[in-house]
C-alpha positions in Angstrom: 34.2 -29.0 -0.9 33.9 -27.7 -4.0 31.4 -26.2 -6.5 31.2 -25.4 -10.6 32.1 -21.9 -10.4 33.4 -19.5 -13.2 36.7 -18.6 -11.4 39.4 -16.2 -13.4 42.3 -18.4 -14.7 45.2 -17.9 -12.2 48.1 -16.2 -13.6 51.5 -18.2 -14.7 53.3 -16.5 -11.8 50.6 -17.8 -9.3 50.7 -21.2 -10.7 54.0 -21.5 -10.8 54.6 -21.0 -7.1 51.7 -23.0 -6.3 53.0 -26.0 -8.1 55.9 -25.7 -6.1 53.9 -26.1 -3.0 52.1 -29.5 -3.5 49.8 -30.9 -5.6 46.0 -31.9 -4.4 42.9 -31.0 -2.0 39.7 -32.3 0.0 37.6 -31.6 2.6 37.2 -31.9 6.2 37.5 -35.6 6.3 40.8 -37.6 8.0 43.2 -39.8 6.3 46.5 -41.9 6.9 48.3 -45.0 5.7 50.0 -45.2 2.4 49.6 -47.0 -0.9 50.5 -46.9 -4.7 48.3 -47.0 -7.5 48.0 -50.0 -9.7 49.8 -50.0 -13.2 46.5 -50.1 -15.2 45.3 -47.0 -13.3 48.4 -44.9 -14.0 48.8 -45.9 -17.5 45.2 -45.1 -18.1 46.0 -41.4 -16.4 49.0 -41.0 -18.5 47.2 -41.5 -21.6 44.1 -39.8 -20.8 41.3 -40.1 -23.2 38.9 -38.1 -25.5 35.8 -36.8 -23.9 33.0 -39.1 -23.8 34.9 -42.1 -24.8 35.9 -45.3 -22.9 33.7 -47.2 -20.2 32.4 -43.8 -18.7 28.9 -42.7 -19.4 29.5 -39.2 -17.9 29.6 -35.8 -19.6 33.0 -33.9 -19.9 32.6 -30.4 -19.3 34.6 -28.5 -22.1 34.4 -25.2 -19.9 35.8 -26.8 -16.7 38.5 -24.7 -14.7 41.0 -27.5 -16.0 40.0 -27.3 -19.6 40.1 -23.4 -19.5 43.4 -23.6 -18.0 44.6 -26.1 -20.7 43.7 -23.6 -23.3 45.4 -20.3 -21.2 48.7 -22.3 -20.7 48.7 -23.4 -24.3 48.2 -19.5 -25.4 51.0 -18.7 -22.9 53.4 -21.2 -24.5 53.3 -23.6 -21.7 52.9 -26.5 -23.8 54.2 -29.2 -21.7 52.1 -28.2 -18.6 48.8 -28.0 -20.7 49.5 -31.6 -22.0 50.1 -32.7 -18.7 46.7 -30.9 -17.2 44.6 -32.7 -20.1 45.1 -35.6 -17.9 42.4 -34.1 -15.9 40.6 -31.9 -18.3 39.7 -34.7 -20.6 37.8 -36.8 -18.0 34.4 -36.3 -16.5 34.4 -34.7 -12.8 31.4 -34.0 -10.7 29.6 -30.8 -10.6 29.0 -29.3 -7.1 26.2 -26.6 -8.0 27.0 -23.5 -5.9 24.9 -21.1 -4.0 21.4 -20.6 -3.2 20.2 -21.7 -6.7 21.5 -24.9 -8.0 19.2 -24.8 -11.4 21.5 -22.7 -13.6 25.0 -25.0 -13.0 22.6 -28.2 -13.4 20.8 -26.9 -16.5 24.3 -26.0 -18.1 25.3 -29.4 -17.5 22.4 -31.1 -18.4 22.1 -29.2 -22.1 25.7 -30.0 -22.7 25.6 -33.7 -21.6 22.3 -34.1 -23.8 23.9 -32.8 -26.9 26.5 -35.6 -26.5 24.2 -38.3 -25.1 26.0 -38.5 -22.0 25.1 -38.5 -17.9 25.6 -35.8 -15.8 27.3 -36.2 -12.1 26.3 -34.1 -9.7 27.0 -33.8 -5.7 24.2 -32.0 -3.8 26.1 -30.6 -0.9 24.0 -27.9 0.9 22.7 -29.7 4.4 22.5 -27.3 7.4 25.1 -27.0 9.5 27.5 -28.2 6.8 31.2 -29.5 7.5 30.8 -28.4 11.2 31.4 -25.0 10.7 35.2 -26.0 9.1 36.7 -24.9 5.9 33.4 -26.1 4.1 31.1 -24.5 6.3 27.8 -23.3 5.3 24.6 -24.9 3.7 21.1 -24.0 3.8 20.0 -21.7 6.6 17.4 -24.1 7.8 15.4 -27.1 6.9 12.8 -25.8 4.9 15.3 -23.8 2.8 17.0 -27.1 2.4 13.9 -29.0 1.1 13.3 -26.3 -1.4 16.8 -26.3 -2.8 16.6 -30.1 -3.0 13.5 -29.2 -5.0 15.1 -26.9 -7.2 17.9 -29.5 -7.6 15.8 -32.3 -8.8 13.5 -29.8 -10.9 16.7 -28.7 -13.1 17.7 -32.2 -13.8 14.3 -33.2 -15.1 14.1 -36.4 -16.9 17.7 -36.5 -17.9 20.3 -39.1 -16.9 22.0 -38.4 -13.6 23.8 -39.6 -11.0 24.0 -37.6 -7.6 26.2 -37.9 -4.6 24.0 -36.8 -1.8 26.0 -34.8 1.0 29.5 -35.7 1.6 30.3 -36.1 5.1 26.4 -35.6 6.4 26.1 -38.8 7.7 29.7 -39.4 9.2 29.4 -36.3 10.9 26.5 -37.5 12.9 28.5 -40.7 13.5 31.6 -39.3 14.6 29.9 -36.9 16.9 30.7 -33.6 15.2 27.2 -33.0 14.3 25.4 -32.1 17.7 22.8 -34.4 19.0 20.1 -31.9 18.8 20.6 -31.7 14.9 20.7 -35.6 14.2 17.0 -36.1 13.7 16.5 -33.1 11.5 19.3 -34.2 9.3 18.4 -38.0 8.6 14.7 -36.4 8.0 16.2 -33.9 5.5 18.8 -36.5 3.7 15.8 -39.2 3.5 13.4 -36.3 1.9 16.2 -35.3 -0.4 16.4 -39.1 -1.3 12.8 -39.1 -2.3 12.7 -36.0 -4.2 15.7 -37.0 -6.4 14.7 -40.5 -6.9 11.2 -38.8 -8.0 13.1 -37.9 -11.2 13.0 -41.0 -13.6 16.7 -41.0 -14.8 18.5 -39.8 -11.4 20.8 -42.6 -9.5 21.7 -41.3 -5.9 24.6 -42.6 -3.5 24.4 -41.3 0.1 27.8 -40.6 1.2 29.4 -43.1 3.7 32.8 -41.0 4.5 36.1 -43.1 4.5 37.7 -46.2 5.8 40.4 -44.0 7.8 37.4 -42.0 9.2 35.3 -44.5 10.6 37.2 -47.9 11.0 34.2 -50.1 11.9 31.4 -49.7 9.0 28.8 -51.4 11.1 28.6 -47.9 12.8 27.0 -46.4 9.7 24.2 -49.1 9.3 21.4 -47.7 11.3 22.4 -44.0 10.3 22.4 -44.8 6.6 19.0 -46.9 7.3 17.5 -43.5 8.9 18.8 -41.4 5.5 16.8 -43.4 3.3 19.7 -45.8 2.0 16.9 -48.6 1.1 15.4 -46.0 -1.2 18.8 -45.0 -3.0 20.9 -46.8 -5.4 23.8 -47.1 -3.0 26.6 -45.2 -1.1 29.4 -43.3 -1.9 33.1 -43.7 -0.3 36.1 -41.9 -0.1 34.9 -38.7 -1.3 37.7 -35.7 -1.4 39.8 -38.4 0.5 42.9 -40.3 -0.5 42.5 -43.8 0.6 43.6 -46.6 -2.0 41.2 -48.3 -4.4 42.3 -51.4 -2.8 41.5 -50.6 1.1 37.7 -48.6 -0.1 36.9 -51.6 -2.0 37.4 -53.8 1.0 35.7 -51.8 3.2 32.8 -51.3 0.6 32.5 -54.7 0.6 32.1 -55.1 4.3 29.5 -52.1 4.5 27.6 -53.5 1.6 27.1 -57.1 3.1 26.1 -55.2 6.1 23.4 -53.1 4.0 22.0 -56.4 2.5 24.1 -56.1 -0.8 24.0 -52.4 -1.4 25.6 -51.0 -4.4 28.3 -48.4 -4.0 30.8 -45.8 -5.9 34.3 -44.8 -5.1 36.1 -41.4 -5.4 39.1 -42.2 -7.2 40.1 -38.5 -8.2 43.3 -38.1 -5.9 44.3 -41.4 -4.5 46.8 -42.6 -6.9 49.5 -42.5 -4.3 47.2 -43.2 -1.2 47.1 -41.0 1.7 49.7 -39.1 3.3 52.0 -41.3 5.4 53.2 -40.3 9.2 50.3 -39.2 10.7 50.8 -35.3 10.0 48.1 -32.8 11.2 45.2 -32.3 8.5 46.4 -35.2 6.1 43.3 -34.8 4.3 43.9 -31.0 3.3 46.1 -30.3 0.2 48.5 -33.0 1.3 52.0 -32.7 -1.0 52.9 -35.5 -3.2 49.4 -37.1 -4.0 48.4 -38.2 -7.5 45.4 -38.6 -9.9 43.7 -42.1 -9.0 41.6 -44.5 -11.5 40.0 -42.6 -14.2 36.1 -42.4 -13.9 34.8 -45.7 -15.4 31.8 -48.3 -14.8 33.8 -50.9 -15.6 34.9 -52.1 -12.2 35.0 -55.7 -12.4 32.5 -56.1 -9.2 29.1 -56.4 -9.2 28.5 -54.0 -6.3 31.1 -51.7 -7.0 29.1 -49.5 -9.8 32.0 -46.9 -10.6 35.0 -45.2 -10.1 34.3 -41.7 -10.1 36.2 -38.2 -9.8 33.7 -36.7 -7.3 36.3 -34.3 -5.9 37.3 -32.0 -8.9 41.2 -32.6 -9.0 42.6 -29.1 -8.6 40.0 -27.6 -6.1 41.7 -26.7 -2.8 40.8 -28.3 0.4 41.1 -25.3 2.2 43.7 -22.2 3.3 46.2 -25.1 4.5 49.6 -25.9 3.0 49.5 -22.6 1.2 46.2 -23.3 -0.6 43.0 -20.9 -1.6 39.6 -21.4 0.2 38.0 -24.6 -0.1 36.7 -25.3 -3.5 38.8 -23.0 -5.3 40.6 -23.9 -8.3 44.1 -24.1 -7.6 46.2 -25.0 -10.8 49.7 -25.7 -9.3 48.1 -28.2 -7.2 45.9 -29.9 -10.5 49.2 -29.8 -12.2 51.1 -31.7 -9.3 48.4 -34.3 -9.2 48.8 -34.8 -13.1 52.4 -35.1 -13.1 52.4 -37.4 -10.2 50.1 -39.6 -12.2 52.6 -40.2 -15.0 55.6 -40.8 -12.4 
């Protein structure tokens, strides 16, 4: 997974070689099937939009990796590539506060959003035993550390309007057995406590992550775990984080899970699903798969009363991990970002 981090802009030579490699990233969630974007989604990404316009209420970070890469490529004379990358830099993407102290990243985002009368989009991703020790391993060392971290996270938001996607993969990893049984009770307690801590802030919405349709085919398996994790006090659940399932597939799954949860609302990560998942059952299809494209731009205009928003939760261009020539999970990979943007217009 990825956090908001100030990384050195990759050199043009490295960017070119990476661009030849492929086009996009995601964390340790599986994927399969195929699909194509709708014409409206493609047209929206082709055209881009000015920061802070359209039907998205979220802040666009002018210092994102994509925005800084655009400036660097313009200075280097790579004007066509810079123009393509604006398909990412002009849209809001989630901020993943990194490290033991989430406050500096969040406060920077809140200040920027406040100046433009926008809301911040954040991901809380620090649960103990995170990602079952895979590419995005890490997280808080113990339960008390996690509780203190979530308190700092919520405190940094303050009274500002914010949307928080809570702990991608954490519930699904319990359901699929990846998280050992001895850690289940603690995990549910921590997630439930995090919902309460975040919802104590007056302007904060919270969506508990629920994996993706290709990972857990039967949404009924998520119902009891989501209840234990605090879904009844959250604003809903999130789907497809860092994955590539098509909007249509995810909406159908979301509708089923919503009905099982009494009409719960949800959000979809559409950051990289413009061409759907990698087909053919290839190994690690979720990890930097080639030929993927940007999906539906962030919007709260979904046409579905239970689908609250399409969001770019995974930051397009951040690596899923050291697979297919990629850098470490969460590291900015400009060549992959460029591939996503180029494919969205083809």
